[in-house]
C-alpha positions as CSV (number, residue, x, y, z in Angstrom):
1,M,-21.3,19.5,-1.2
2,F,-25.0,18.7,-0.6
3,K,-25.7,19.2,-4.3
4,Y,-22.9,16.8,-5.2
5,L,-24.3,14.2,-2.8
6,H,-27.8,14.7,-4.2
7,Q,-26.5,14.1,-7.7
8,I,-24.9,10.8,-6.5
9,W,-28.1,9.7,-4.8
10,R,-30.3,10.5,-7.9
11,S,-28.2,8.1,-10.0
12,H,-29.8,4.7,-9.5
13,T,-26.8,2.8,-10.9
14,L,-24.2,4.8,-8.9
15,R,-26.3,4.5,-5.7
16,K,-26.6,0.7,-6.2
17,K,-22.8,0.4,-6.6
18,I,-22.1,2.5,-3.5
19,V,-24.5,0.5,-1.3
20,F,-23.0,-2.7,-2.6
21,T,-19.5,-1.5,-1.9
22,L,-20.4,-0.4,1.7
23,F,-22.0,-3.9,2.3
24,I,-18.8,-5.7,1.2
25,L,-16.7,-3.5,3.4
26,L,-19.0,-4.3,6.3
27,V,-18.5,-8.0,5.7
28,F,-14.8,-7.5,5.7
29,R,-14.9,-5.6,9.0
30,L,-17.0,-8.4,10.5
31,A,-14.5,-11.0,9.4
32,A,-11.7,-9.0,10.9
33,H,-13.2,-9.6,14.4
34,I,-13.7,-13.4,14.0
35,S,-10.8,-15.0,15.9
36,V,-9.1,-18.2,14.9
37,P,-10.2,-21.1,17.2
38,G,-7.7,-22.4,19.6
39,V,-5.8,-19.1,20.0
40,N,-5.3,-17.4,23.4
41,T,-6.2,-13.9,22.4
42,S,-5.9,-12.5,25.9
43,V,-2.1,-12.3,25.6
44,L,-2.3,-10.3,22.3
45,T,-2.7,-6.9,24.0
46,S,0.7,-7.1,25.7
47,I,2.4,-8.2,22.5
48,F,1.3,-5.1,20.6
49,E,2.3,-2.8,23.5
50,Q,5.8,-4.2,23.3
51,N,6.2,-4.4,19.6
52,S,5.3,-1.2,17.6
53,L,6.1,-2.9,14.3
54,L,3.2,-5.3,14.8
55,G,1.0,-2.4,15.7
56,V,1.8,-0.8,12.3
57,F,1.0,-4.0,10.4
58,S,-2.2,-4.4,12.4
59,A,-3.3,-0.9,11.4
60,L,-2.8,-1.7,7.8
61,T,-5.0,-4.9,8.2
62,G,-7.7,-3.1,10.1
63,G,-6.9,-4.5,13.5
64,S,-7.2,-8.1,12.3
65,M,-3.9,-9.0,13.9
66,E,-4.9,-7.7,17.4
67,S,-7.8,-10.2,17.5
68,F,-5.9,-13.0,15.5
69,S,-8.8,-13.1,13.1
70,I,-9.3,-15.4,10.2
71,V,-8.2,-12.5,7.9
72,L,-5.0,-12.2,10.0
73,M,-2.7,-11.1,7.0
74,G,-5.2,-9.1,5.1
75,L,-4.2,-8.6,1.5
76,A,-0.5,-8.7,2.1
77,P,0.1,-12.0,0.2
78,Y,-2.0,-10.8,-2.8
79,I,-0.2,-7.5,-2.9
80,N,3.2,-9.4,-2.9
81,A,1.9,-11.7,-5.7
82,S,0.8,-8.7,-7.8
83,I,4.2,-7.0,-7.4
84,I,6.0,-10.2,-8.3
85,M,3.8,-10.6,-11.4
86,Q,4.5,-7.0,-12.5
87,L,8.2,-7.6,-12.3
88,M,7.9,-11.0,-14.1
89,T,6.1,-9.4,-17.0
90,V,9.3,-7.6,-17.8
91,V,11.7,-10.5,-17.1
92,I,9.7,-13.3,-18.8
93,P,9.0,-12.7,-22.5
94,K,5.9,-14.9,-22.6
95,L,4.2,-12.9,-19.7
96,E,5.2,-9.6,-21.4
97,A,3.5,-10.7,-24.6
98,L,0.5,-11.8,-22.6
99,S,0.3,-8.4,-21.0
100,K,0.0,-6.7,-24.4
101,E,-3.0,-8.8,-25.5
102,G,-5.5,-6.3,-24.0
103,M,-8.3,-7.4,-21.7
104,E,-7.9,-11.1,-22.2
105,G,-4.2,-10.9,-21.5
106,R,-4.8,-9.0,-18.2
107,R,-7.4,-11.5,-17.3
108,Q,-4.9,-14.4,-17.6
109,I,-2.3,-12.5,-15.6
110,N,-4.8,-11.8,-12.9
111,K,-5.7,-15.5,-12.8
112,I,-2.0,-16.4,-12.4
113,T,-1.7,-13.8,-9.6
114,R,-4.6,-15.4,-7.7
115,W,-2.9,-18.9,-7.9
116,L,0.4,-17.4,-6.8
117,T,-1.3,-15.8,-3.8
118,V,-2.2,-19.3,-2.4
119,P,1.3,-20.6,-1.7
120,L,2.5,-17.1,-0.7
121,A,-0.3,-16.8,1.9
122,F,0.4,-20.3,3.2
123,M,4.1,-19.6,3.7
124,Q,3.6,-16.1,5.2
125,S,1.0,-17.4,7.6
126,Y,3.6,-19.8,9.0
127,G,6.1,-17.0,9.6
128,M,3.4,-14.7,11.1
129,I,2.0,-17.3,13.4
130,L,5.5,-18.2,14.7
131,L,6.4,-14.5,15.1
132,L,3.3,-13.8,17.2
133,N,3.7,-16.9,19.2
134,R,7.4,-16.2,20.0
135,S,6.5,-12.7,21.0
136,A,4.0,-14.1,23.5
137,N,6.7,-16.6,24.8
138,G,4.7,-19.5,23.4
139,E,1.5,-18.7,25.3
140,L,-0.5,-17.6,22.3
141,I,-0.9,-21.0,20.7
142,P,-0.3,-24.0,23.0
143,G,1.3,-27.0,21.3
144,I,2.3,-25.0,18.2
145,G,5.1,-27.6,17.5
146,N,2.4,-30.2,16.7
147,P,1.5,-30.2,12.9
148,M,-2.1,-31.0,13.8
149,V,-2.3,-27.7,15.6
150,I,-0.5,-25.3,13.4
151,I,-1.5,-26.6,9.9
152,P,-5.3,-26.0,10.5
153,I,-4.5,-22.5,11.7
154,M,-2.4,-21.9,8.6
155,L,-5.1,-23.2,6.3
156,T,-7.7,-21.0,8.1
157,V,-5.6,-17.8,7.7
158,T,-4.8,-18.7,4.1
159,A,-8.5,-19.1,3.4
160,G,-9.1,-15.8,5.1
161,T,-6.7,-14.0,2.7
162,L,-8.4,-15.6,-0.3
163,F,-11.8,-14.6,1.0
164,V,-10.7,-10.9,1.4
165,M,-9.2,-11.1,-2.1
166,W,-12.6,-12.3,-3.4
167,L,-14.3,-9.5,-1.6
168,G,-12.0,-6.9,-3.2
169,E,-12.7,-8.4,-6.7
170,Q,-16.5,-8.2,-6.0
171,I,-16.1,-4.5,-5.3
172,T,-14.1,-3.9,-8.4
173,E,-16.6,-5.7,-10.7
174,N,-19.9,-4.7,-9.1
175,G,-19.1,-1.8,-6.9
176,I,-17.3,1.5,-7.2
177,G,-13.6,2.0,-7.0
178,N,-10.7,-0.4,-6.8
179,G,-11.8,-3.2,-4.4
180,I,-8.3,-4.1,-3.1
181,S,-7.4,-0.5,-2.4
182,L,-10.7,0.2,-0.7
183,I,-10.3,-2.8,1.7
184,I,-6.9,-1.5,2.7
185,F,-8.3,1.9,3.1
186,A,-11.1,0.6,5.3
187,G,-8.6,-1.2,7.4
188,I,-6.6,2.0,8.0
189,I,-9.7,4.0,8.8
190,A,-11.0,1.3,11.2
191,G,-7.9,1.7,13.4
192,M,-8.4,5.5,14.0
193,P,-11.2,5.4,16.5
194,T,-9.1,3.1,18.7
195,V,-6.2,5.6,18.7
196,F,-8.5,8.5,19.6
197,G,-10.0,6.4,22.4
198,R,-6.6,5.6,23.7
199,M,-5.6,9.2,23.7
200,L,-8.8,10.2,25.5
201,G,-8.0,7.6,28.2
202,T,-4.5,9.1,28.4
203,F,-5.9,12.6,29.0
204,Q,-8.3,11.3,31.7
205,A,-5.3,9.7,33.4
206,G,-3.6,13.1,33.6
207,D,-0.9,12.6,30.9
208,S,-1.3,16.1,29.3
209,T,2.2,15.9,27.6
210,K,1.3,12.9,25.5
211,L,-2.0,14.4,24.5
212,F,-0.2,17.6,23.4
213,H,2.2,15.6,21.3
214,F,-0.8,13.7,19.8
215,I,-2.6,17.0,18.9
216,L,0.7,18.3,17.4
217,F,1.0,15.2,15.2
218,V,-2.6,15.6,14.1
219,V,-1.8,19.1,12.9
220,L,1.4,17.8,11.2
221,T,-0.7,15.0,9.5
222,L,-3.1,17.6,8.1
223,A,-0.2,19.6,6.7
224,M,1.3,16.5,5.1
225,L,-2.1,15.6,3.7
226,V,-2.1,18.8,1.7
227,F,1.3,18.2,0.2
228,V,0.5,14.5,-0.5
229,V,-2.5,15.6,-2.5
230,L,-0.5,18.1,-4.5
231,I,2.2,15.5,-5.3
232,A,-0.3,12.8,-6.1
233,E,-2.0,15.1,-8.6
234,G,1.2,16.7,-9.9
235,Q,2.5,15.8,-13.4
236,R,4.8,17.1,-16.1
237,N,3.1,17.4,-19.5
238,I,5.5,16.8,-22.3
239,P,4.2,18.6,-25.5
240,I,3.8,16.3,-28.5
241,T,3.1,17.5,-32.1
242,Y,1.7,15.1,-34.6
243,A,2.1,16.0,-38.3
244,T,-1.3,15.8,-40.1
245,R,-2.7,17.2,-43.3
246,A,-6.1,17.9,-41.8
247,T,-4.8,20.9,-39.8
248,G,-3.2,22.5,-42.8
249,G,0.4,21.5,-42.0
250,K,0.4,23.1,-38.6
251,G,0.3,19.7,-36.8
252,E,-2.0,18.4,-34.1
253,K,-0.8,19.2,-30.6
254,S,-1.1,16.9,-27.6
255,V,0.7,16.1,-24.3
256,L,2.4,13.1,-22.7
257,P,1.7,13.3,-18.9
258,I,4.4,11.9,-16.6
259,R,3.4,11.9,-13.0
260,V,5.7,13.2,-10.2
261,N,5.0,10.2,-8.1
262,Q,5.2,7.5,-10.8
263,A,5.7,4.5,-8.5
264,G,2.8,5.2,-6.1
265,M,2.9,3.1,-2.9
266,I,5.0,0.2,-4.3
267,P,8.5,1.5,-3.1
268,I,7.2,1.9,0.4
269,I,5.9,-1.7,0.4
270,F,9.3,-3.0,-0.8
271,A,11.2,-0.8,1.7
272,I,9.0,-1.9,4.6
273,S,9.7,-5.5,3.8
274,M,13.4,-5.0,3.5
275,V,13.9,-2.8,6.5
276,T,11.8,-5.0,8.8
277,F,13.1,-8.4,7.7
278,P,16.3,-8.2,9.8
279,S,14.5,-7.4,13.0
280,V,12.1,-10.3,12.4
281,V,15.0,-12.7,11.8
282,A,16.8,-11.3,14.9
283,Q,13.9,-12.3,17.1
284,F,14.7,-16.0,16.2
285,F,18.5,-15.6,16.6
286,S,18.3,-13.8,19.9
287,V,17.8,-17.1,21.7
288,S,20.5,-18.9,19.7
289,E,23.3,-20.8,21.5
290,S,25.9,-19.2,19.1
291,N,27.6,-16.1,20.5
292,M,28.1,-14.7,17.0
293,L,24.4,-15.0,16.1
294,Q,23.4,-13.5,19.4
295,A,25.8,-10.6,18.8
296,A,24.3,-10.0,15.3
297,A,20.8,-10.1,16.8
298,D,21.7,-7.6,19.5
299,F,23.2,-5.3,16.8
300,I,20.0,-5.5,14.7
301,N,17.7,-5.0,17.7
302,R,19.7,-1.9,18.7
303,Y,20.1,-0.2,15.3
304,L,17.5,-1.7,13.0
305,S,14.5,-2.0,15.3
306,S,11.3,-0.1,14.7
307,N,10.6,-0.1,18.4
308,N,13.4,2.3,19.0
309,P,14.4,3.5,15.5
310,S,18.0,4.7,15.2
311,Y,19.3,7.2,12.7
312,L,20.7,4.3,10.7
313,Y,17.2,2.8,10.5
314,I,15.7,6.1,9.4
315,V,18.3,6.8,6.8
316,L,18.2,3.2,5.5
317,Y,14.4,3.3,5.2
318,F,14.6,6.7,3.3
319,L,17.2,5.5,0.9
320,L,15.4,2.2,0.2
321,I,12.2,4.0,-0.7
322,V,14.1,6.2,-3.2
323,A,16.1,3.3,-4.6
324,F,13.0,1.1,-5.1
325,S,11.2,4.0,-6.6
326,Y,13.8,4.2,-9.3
327,F,13.8,0.4,-9.7
328,Y,10.0,0.1,-10.1
329,V,9.8,3.0,-12.6
330,S,12.7,1.5,-14.6
331,V,10.6,-1.7,-14.9
332,T,7.3,-0.1,-15.7
333,F,8.3,2.9,-17.8
334,N,10.4,2.2,-20.9
335,P,11.3,5.5,-22.6
336,D,12.6,3.7,-25.8
337,T,9.2,2.1,-26.3
338,V,7.3,5.4,-25.7
339,A,9.6,7.3,-28.1
340,E,9.1,4.6,-30.7
341,N,5.3,4.7,-30.4
342,I,5.4,8.5,-30.7
343,Q,7.5,8.3,-33.9
344,K,5.3,5.6,-35.4
345,R,2.3,7.9,-35.1
346,G,4.2,10.7,-36.8
347,G,4.7,12.7,-33.6
348,F,7.7,14.5,-32.1
349,V,8.6,16.6,-29.1
350,P,9.2,20.2,-30.2
351,G,13.0,20.9,-30.3
352,I,13.9,17.2,-29.8
353,R,14.7,14.8,-32.7
354,P,12.6,11.7,-32.9
355,G,14.1,8.4,-31.9
356,S,17.0,8.0,-29.5
357,Q,17.1,11.7,-28.6
358,T,13.4,11.7,-27.6
359,A,14.0,8.5,-25.6
360,D,16.9,10.2,-23.8
361,F,14.8,13.3,-23.1
362,L,12.0,11.2,-21.7
363,A,14.4,9.2,-19.5
364,R,16.0,12.3,-18.1
365,T,12.6,13.9,-17.4
366,S,11.4,10.7,-15.7
367,S,14.5,10.5,-13.6
368,Y,14.2,14.1,-12.4
369,L,10.6,13.7,-11.5
370,N,11.3,10.3,-9.9
371,L,14.0,11.8,-7.7
372,F,11.6,14.5,-6.4
373,G,8.6,12.1,-6.1
374,G,10.5,9.3,-4.5
375,S,12.2,11.6,-2.1
376,F,8.9,13.1,-1.1
377,I,7.1,9.9,-0.4
378,A,10.2,8.7,1.5
379,L,10.1,11.9,3.6
380,V,6.3,11.4,4.3
381,A,7.1,7.8,5.4
382,V,10.0,8.8,7.8
383,V,8.4,11.9,9.3
384,P,6.1,9.9,11.7
385,I,9.1,7.8,12.7
386,I,11.2,10.8,13.5
387,F,8.2,12.3,15.4
388,T,8.0,9.2,17.7
389,K,11.7,9.4,18.3
390,Y,11.6,12.9,19.8
391,T,8.2,12.7,21.5
392,T,6.4,10.6,24.1
393,L,4.3,8.9,21.3
394,T,4.9,5.4,20.0
395,A,4.0,4.0,16.6
396,G,0.8,2.6,18.0
397,D,-0.2,6.1,19.2
398,L,-0.1,7.7,15.7
399,I,-3.4,8.3,14.1
400,I,-2.0,7.2,10.8
401,S,1.4,6.3,9.4
402,G,3.1,8.0,6.4
403,A,2.4,4.9,4.3
404,G,-1.2,4.9,5.3
405,L,-1.6,8.6,4.5
406,I,-0.3,8.1,1.0
407,I,-2.7,5.1,0.5
408,M,-5.7,7.1,1.8
409,V,-5.0,10.0,-0.6
410,G,-4.6,7.7,-3.6
411,V,-7.7,5.7,-2.9
412,I,-9.9,8.8,-2.2
413,L,-8.7,10.6,-5.4
414,D,-9.3,7.5,-7.5
415,L,-12.8,7.1,-6.0
416,I,-13.7,10.7,-6.7
417,R,-12.6,10.3,-10.3
418,Q,-14.7,7.1,-10.8
419,I,-17.8,8.8,-9.2
420,D,-17.4,11.8,-11.4
421,A,-17.1,9.5,-14.5
422,Q,-20.3,7.7,-13.4
423,L,-22.1,11.0,-13.0
424,V,-21.1,12.1,-16.4
425,M,-22.4,8.8,-17.9
426,H,-25.7,9.3,-15.9
427,D,-26.1,12.8,-17.4
428,Y,-25.3,11.5,-20.9
429,D,-27.9,8.7,-20.6
430,K,-30.6,11.3,-19.7
431,L,-29.9,13.1,-22.9
432,Y,-30.3,10.0,-25.1
């Protein structure tokens, strides 16, 4: 371990990139504690104690919601814009052609994604501000009905999202790792000391049962961490043989890797949005004068609320993750195109005819792996929810959520790969 760190420090380029990355993350953490002017932040504590859903969102934004900071929404609008653009590249032929133009095409798509983030951030800021203010019974932002009050706050929060997006791009271009993922990772890590401090206060208050449940969850989290790493690194290597004359007619052997978890975190992001949307709408309908709307809001708050998750909520959340996993892979992985590319290069899967049979084989393999990978990430996502249902812990007492755990593992593994690649380049430069 010390030898590895010494190698990193000896590489001037890598050391410079790491220091730059840490500096940008520090700037992000400072911005997360700058509150928006005109907001009564003293009532925020009671809001997050009553609504565990907001506590989970706050953890993913590094606690920026609990201080109503200028980066209130974090990178959520940019992530949504990126997902929309990924789906649109399949639906819109012009965007699909643009995505195949290499580096320049990706640069244009990224530019469109940034512009799309602006209206999304502005609209989401309105919904988030109203939600927090309603949860505080209108005491958070006095006079919120006045456009001269709410519009400046919306513009400030939107600018904060664009600022965080710019910080992430600076890390990607001049630092080490994926900037967007690292900022999300930093937000998750930043919330852990607060949880540990809260549990320490609980122990000092004499609540040993809650502390025992917390320690039990930490052990469970470490066990899930091992399995998440195994699944994240797991892949099925499809053998491919390319007919070439250079090898004396024997053919050149290669493999086509298909990951077990092909969709990554995208299905969980989709599922969280879908499963929490009814409860957010129900908060507005709960004060409606219509008896039918009030009854619908009561049903949603009883069975689809994250504060007291029912079995319907847990099962729906699980099935949505699996369904969105299949949906996302069906958009991003086209077995017909892969089979056609293999055939064009003179390759084939041993025992499988080129063309349609190869495409069918790849589709079946991807489907089996997707069932296993999607079910696994769904299980990791719902285990903490089930744990809070049968223990004294709430969502705000968990050291990390299932979604956060998968994000952490993915970011750390990607960071290690990039550091190793930089070290190899450093050693190569010393030889020449």
